[in-house]
Steps between C-alpha positions, in 0.01 A plus 500: 500500500271769640567861392656725767199733503308225685764466773285652778204276420713185476674594826160541669379170356802305624519677839129458573510139384791404723379691804143371476636146449704527819232669712217274383715193563576606856139598566362179353746290700416682825127470435466134396842342568657230283184333371429287196434738214711777656672586170170537313354714777815714509490545122137605514568748781809630321319569172225697670760689706704579189189635328483763775875546554597579140274803448575611858875499428447704184303761697710502817848489341506865382383620842763284668774639272403856597502416870836327474635791296418731789653269760826424321770755438647479147864397480745759382699405193879503512497790249280704742743454792792685341 
């Protein structure tokens, strides 16, 4: 099991992996169609996409959290309502 202090990095790894898998699959399919060797081509495209996506997520995530923090109003706790 991975220690909790690595949660942000593991989250970024998994998120970037899944998103780049999905996007590269759609892009590869739209570009070449269902051809022989599609899976190998998709895997190759996915790995190069993930190599860019993972560091990008680590850099962009803190900025995104700040933007979302400014757009979303915090919920009031039940103890604050009384």
